C-alpha positions in Angstrom: 157.6 -17.4 -33.6 155.6 -20.6 -34.2 153.8 -19.9 -30.9 151.6 -17.0 -29.1 151.0 -17.6 -26.0 148.8 -14.7 -23.9 146.7 -14.7 -21.0 142.8 -12.4 -19.7 141.3 -12.1 -16.8 137.6 -11.7 -17.1 135.6 -10.7 -14.2 132.1 -11.9 -13.7 129.4 -9.3 -13.9 128.2 -8.5 -10.5 125.0 -9.0 -11.1 123.5 -12.4 -12.9 125.7 -14.4 -15.2 128.5 -14.1 -17.3 132.1 -11.9 -17.7 132.3 -8.1 -17.9 134.1 -8.2 -20.2 133.9 -11.3 -23.1 134.8 -8.4 -25.8 138.7 -8.1 -24.2 138.4 -12.0 -25.6 137.5 -11.2 -28.4 140.4 -8.3 -28.9 143.2 -10.0 -28.6 142.5 -13.3 -30.4 141.3 -10.3 -33.2 144.7 -9.0 -33.3 146.0 -11.9 -33.0 144.4 -13.3 -35.6 145.3 -10.2 -38.0 149.4 -11.2 -37.4 148.6 -14.3 -38.9 147.8 -16.6 -36.2 144.8 -18.8 -34.8 143.3 -19.9 -31.8 144.9 -23.3 -31.6 144.3 -23.8 -27.7 141.9 -22.0 -24.6 142.0 -23.3 -21.3 139.8 -21.3 -18.4 140.6 -21.3 -14.4 139.4 -19.7 -11.3 141.3 -16.8 -9.9 139.6 -15.9 -7.9 137.1 -12.8 -6.5 138.9 -10.3 -5.0 135.5 -9.7 -2.4 132.2 -7.8 -2.2 131.6 -5.8 -6.1 134.5 -7.5 -7.1 133.7 -10.1 -8.8 134.7 -13.4 -9.9 137.9 -13.7 -11.7 138.4 -16.2 -14.6 141.9 -16.6 -16.2 141.9 -17.8 -20.4 145.1 -18.3 -21.7 145.2 -19.2 -25.1 148.4 -20.7 -27.0 148.1 -18.8 -30.6 150.0 -21.0 -33.8 151.2 -18.7 -36.8 149.5 -20.0 -40.0 152.2 -19.1 -42.2 
């Protein structure tokens, strides 16, 4: 395969700003890099809230390109 497309859902922190699980995003990127892919494109979109205590969700869609 020359390209791989992956999606990660990031949950916003209940208090403060920023994502509560950026390490999950890092893990996905590093796993693909270890397989010989580099990040070609990343887009984000708000995918709504899960109500009180749930925090907002951000959907990150990434396209990885083979470097081999």
